[in-house]
N, C-alpha and C positions, 0 to 999 in steps of 0.2 A: 304538368305537361312539359316535355322536353322541347327546347328551342330548335327550330329547323336550321340546318346548315346548308352550305352550298352543295354538299354531296346529296342531301335529301332532295333539294330542289332541282338540281341540274346534273347530278352524277359526277360532280367534280371533287376528287379527293383533295384534302387540304395538306396532305403530307407528300413529300417527294418520293417518287417511285425509283426503285433501283434500275440501273441500266441507262440512265440518261444524263448522268453527271449532276453537278451542282448548278442549278439555275436559280436566279432570283425568284422570289415567291410569285410575282405576277406572271413572269415568263413561264414558270412551271404550271400555273393554272391555265394559261393560254394553250400550252403544249398538251395538257391533259384533255382540254376541251376539243382540240383539233384531232386528237386520237380517237375520239368518240364519234366522229362523223363530220360531214360538211357543214360549215358554219360561216355566216356572213359576218362582216365587221360589226354590224348592228346587233346580231345575236350575241357575239362575244361581249360587246359593250354593255348590253343590258344585263347579261348574266354576271359579269365580273365587276361592273361599275367602274369601267375605265373609259375615258373620253375618246381615245383613239387607239384601238388595239393593233393597228397596222404597224406602228413603231415597234411593238413587241414581236410581231411576226417578222419584221425586217431584221431585228436583232437575233432572233432564233435562226433565221436563214444564214446570217453572218457567222453563226457558231457551227454551221455545217448541217443543220437539221433540214431535211428535205420536205418542205411544206409545198404542197401542190395547190393550184388555184384554177378556177374557171370563171369565165364571164357568164352571167345569168341575166336574162331579160325578165323583169318583173311584170306583173299584170297591168301596170300602168305605163309600161314601155320604158321605164328607167332601167339602166344597167347597173349591176353591182357584181362584186366578186365573192365567190365562196371559197373558203380555204379548208384544207384538211391534211392529215398526215396518214399515209398508208401504213397499216400495221405490217410488220415483217412476219413472213411465214417461213418457219424452219421445216425443211423436209428431212 
């Protein structure tokens, strides 16, 4: 039986995609995850095994990548942010 990868579990490719330049491995994985939809820091942390992905999000923003965010109120009343990257649509 084949060992399951991050791609199998979360849809995260382990190779860099063309068009986004050279990013460090963890930033590339955060980038790929945010392209797939809205994710909280906790979601990213659990999927990629990083203690605080907000630093990687900050670094990606500093490189000019447009990462959007929104505040969300959880069922217990706590607030947290969800992050995502809008996919470019070519007409």
